[in-house]
N, C-alpha and C positions, 0 to 999 in steps of 0.2 A: 134184567134179574136185577137185583137187589140182594144186599146180606148186611148184615146189622150185626155191630158187639158193642158189649156192656161194657162198662168200664166203674171204676169207684176213687173217688177219690180217699188218700190217706185215715181221713176222718168221719170215715162211713164205722160205723158199732163194727159188721163183721171184722175189718182190717183195723180196729182200736183191738179187737180183742186177741188176732194174729198177730198183732204188734206187740203187745202185752207178751205172748207168749214166746217168741223170738226174741224179747230184749232180753227176756227172764236166763232160755239157752244162753246168749249172749254172755251177758255177766258168769254164768256159772262157766263158760268156754275158760272168759278171760283169768279167773282165778283159779283154775286148773293152772291153763300154762306158766303161771306165778309159780304155781308148783309142780314144777317139771311134765306136765302133760306131754304122751307121745300117743299114738293111734291103737298102743294097747293098752292103755289104762283113762282114754278116754271117756267123759261121764255118757250116761245114755239119760236119755230125757223123750217125753211123752206127753205133752202139756194139754189140756184143756181146761178153756175161758169162757165162762158166761158172766157177758156185761149189762147188768139190769138195771134201772132205774134207781142211780143215787149207792149202787151194790157192783160187788165182782166178785165174784165167787172163779178160784183157779186151783184144778186139781188135776189128777194124773201122778203120771210114773216120775219117780229120779234116782240114777244110780249116779252117786259123786262121792267124792272123799272132802269138798272143802262144802263153806256153808255161805249161802247170800239173806239176804234181809229179803224176802220176798213181797211183802207191803212197800218196805221204801225201794224197791221196785221197777212196781206195783204201779205207782202213785209218779213217780219220776216217768214212766213212760206216758202217761195219760195227759200229764203238764206240758209235757214235750210238744205233745201233738196241739196243743192249743186250747184243750179243754182246763180252765180255772176258773169257772165262773160255771152257776147254774142258768146262767143266760142265754149260755151254748150250749146247752143241756147237757152237760158232765165238767163236774167238778172234780178233781185230782188233787186236792184237798180235803175233803168233807167225804171223799169218798168211803165205804165201806168196804173192807176186805177179807174175805174170807179164804182160809187158804186148807186145800184137803189134798191136800200133795201128799204120796206114798213111794215108800221106797219100790223099786223095781223088782217084777215077779222073777225069782232065783231060774224056775225054768226059762224065759226068756235070756236072761243075762247070758245063760249056758251057752248060748245059741250064739252071741255076740264076743264072745273074748276067747280068745285064741284059744290060751292059755287051757280051757276049762269046757271049750264044745269037742262035740263029737268028730268033728274033720280037721279038728287044731289048726281053724284058723276062723279069721272073722264073719261066719257067714250073715247071712242079710237077718234085720231085726223082727221080719214078720213078713208072711207070703205077701203074695199082691198083682197087680199088673201094673204099670207106667207108657204112656204115653210120650212122646215129644213128636213135633210136628215143625215142618220148615215148606217154605216154597217163595216163587220167586218173583212175588208182588213187590218187596220192597229191600231198601241193602241191606236191611234188618232181616231178611230172607224169612221173612211173617207176614202174614196175612194184612192187607191193609186195611181193615177195619177196628183190627185188632192196634195196629201201631199210633192208626188215627184217635180211636179213642181214648187210648194211654195217654199220647200229646195233651188232647184236651184237660185231661186228669191233673195231669205234672201243672198247666199254665196257670192252673184255678187254685193250687195248690201253694202257687210263687206270687200268683200276682198282687198280693199286697196291700189290696181293697182289702178294710176291715170289714164291709159291709156282708162278705164270704165268707160263711159262719167253716168251721172246719167239715162238715159233714155234705157230704154231695156225690152225685151218680152221674153218666148220662150214657145216651148209645149213639151212635153213630151209624148211619146208613149209607150205602157206597156202588153207583149202578156199576153193571159192566156191560160189555157191550155181546154181541153173540161168539164170538170166539174167546171170551171168561176173563178179558182184560179192562183191568178198573179204568172207569170215562172220569168219576165226577162225587164228588158227595151229592146225596139228593136232599136228606135231612138230617137234622142233628138235635138231638134232646139232650138239654142240660136242665138239671133238678140239685140247688144249692141251697142249704139254707140262709137264711138273711138275717141277720144280726142288727136289729129294727134300729138299736142307741147307737150306730153309723148313721144311717139312714137322712139325708139332707130332706126335708120339706121336697117333693114333685121331684126327687131323685127318677131320674129313668133307669133302675134296675138293668131291668130286661134289655135295653141296649148297650148297655155298661158291660153285660154278661156275653150278647153278641160280638161285641167286638173282642174281647178277648177268646171266644171261641174260634169265629173266624181267622184270629191272626194268626191262631198256633195249626189252621189246618190247610194255611194257604193257597196252594195254587191249587188243589180238591175243591173248594168253593166257589163255585159260579154265582147268579145273578138268581137263578131258579133254587140255590139250595134253601130248603127250609129251615127256620131256626124257629123252638119250639122250648119255655122255655117255666119252671116251675107249675105243671100242667094245670094243679086242681088255683093253681092263682093267689095264693097265699102258700108258706112256710116259713115259719117263724123258728127263730134259731131255740129260742126258749123248750121248744117241741122237736128238738132233734136229737139225733146219737140216743144214748140210751133211753133217753127220756123219752122216746116215743116210740124205738124196734129196740129190741134185744139184739148184742153182739154176740155172736156164737161162733167158735176156731174153726175155719174148712170152711166154711156157708157160702166165700165166693168163688172157687175153685174155676166157674166157668170163667169170672171174668180176668182170672191173673192167668188159667191157662189158656189163653188164646182166641177167651172175647166169644167163645162159642161158634166158630168158625168152623161152616160144615164140613166134615171129615179130619179135622181133629180133635179125637176123643180124648176123651177121660177116664183114666182109669186109677189104681189104688185108694189113696184116701187123702186128707189135709198133709201138707206139704209142708211150710212154714214152721211149725208147732211140732218139729221133732229131730233129735239128734241125725247125724248121718249115717250111722250104720242101719237104720230104715230107709229104706229104699224107697217107702214114700215121698221120704225128700231126696234121698243122694241120683237115685234111677228116674228120677221127671228132667233132671237135670243129664245126666248121661243118655235120655232117649234122646234129649232134645238135640244136644252136642251130636251125635250118630246123626239124626234127621239134615240137621245145619251142613255137617261138612259135605253130606252124602247132594245136595242140593249146590253147593257150594265149590262140588269137584263136575258139574254136568250131569251127572249122572241120571238124575232128573230134576223136575222142574218142580214140583210135589212130593213130598214124601213123610212120612209115618210110620218109627219104630215104635216096637210093641217089647217088649220088655217080662218075662214074669219069673215070680220067685220063691221059691221054698224057703219058711225058716229056720234061719243054723245053716244053710249051706248058702255059699258063696255066689255062683258062679249062677247064673239064669236056667230057669227050665226053659226056655226058649224066648230065641228072637223072630221075632216075625218083621221084616219089612215091605209096606205097601207103598207105589210108586203111582198108583192109579192111573197105567197107561200111561206114564211119563217118561219112564225109563228109559236106559239105554243097554236094557239088559234086563233079562228074565229076574221078579221081584226074588226068588228062589237062590240066585246066584249069589245077588246081591246081598241078602241076610247073610251066605256064608263067611262073604267078604267084608259084614260091615263085625261079626263073631270072630275076625282072625284079625282086627285092626283097633278095638276097641277093648278095653278092661272095664268090665262093667260090675268088678266085684265088688262089696263096698269098698275094701280100702283101697282098690285101684281109685273108686273114683270119687271117695272121700282125701287123698293125695291131689290127681290130677284135677281136683276142682278147690280147692284149700278150704277142704268146709270145717276145720276145725280152728276158724279165723271167726271171730264173734261178729267181726266187722262187717263179716258175708250176712249174719243172721240180722243184722240193724238193717241192712236195705231191702231183704227179697220181699219182705211184705208190702211193698210199694208196688215195685216191680221183678215177675221173674225172670225175665230174660233180657229184656230193652237199658243195659250196664254194661262195664267192662267187666266181668263176667266170667272166670276161665270156660265156662262151658256155652260163651256166645265164638268162644274164638274158631275159625277155620281153621287150623295149621295140619288138619287129617285131610286135606281136599286131595292136594296129592299123592298122597298114600293110596288114598283110593281110586286115583283113577292108575294107578301104575298097578295095582291089585287086577282093576277090570280090565287090564290091554293085556292079562301075567291068563286069563282065563281061558 
């Protein structure tokens, strides 16, 4: 059996769009903090970014007490990702910027302000369903193909070799034995734009790429592992990023959320372009936090948690836990324990995960899970075991 996960570099046009939106929210949070922001006066943001050849449109809805220079923020973000020349597909200096941001709808605003809302608490910023997933394949309690392909993306981002332009993506295929345990990486695909301004004559580009990939994949590769690089034969950086493909917020959710691993479902919408009262953002982290703690507690080796919300209401409408037959107790009972142990209200998740910290937003477009985030902690595993023992 083989399972493949896809990953993208931070310079992929869709992730550039995500990063632009997340950085705007981060800057708003920074300035709001200076103005004395608390959870009751937090800004509310839902942004969309469309990145085309030589131009960018940023739209959506924002409710905030402060002003930031959207165009300046956007250009700084693009430049920070290495896009400073048309030769690499995008130039933050000359990029045309169109700002179409409008105020937040008052009908949404009343549901997310404790003093205005029908229930006098911070309600969910929208309806929707979100999923979290965990399994025991890796120390991170994430699927191995997902961990490895993200490891490879980060390796190409920091390799320091100027021939590899910012835009790139890849896939890693892992073989599993009959018992469902991963054995080795059978195939690696890496596509990366090449900046030919830095390529010496007779340069061994594919060999260099294979070395970077195989070193970061470590013991999971062997002599039979196949490596494929730039399958069309050539990818010039001048024809990369938005010079070749538009970038749109939320279009790489599969890559960001578990890499397409079977059983790890997607729900809701885009994550990084929304302020955290929007449960598309916060509940994705809340569901992952619950699933990871369940697996860390030993109550299951594989787990998916679904949360469902109604706009303006704080607590989830439903909580569903699926352990895929690996649980030590019925899923229905485990769902009840999860509801007791975890606070899935927007306020609870915002406070627990420090989601009014702009630095969090600066990190999440690159990786939602494999970092020192609060939702990656397993501090409730012991309590889950204790509650399970009392059932």
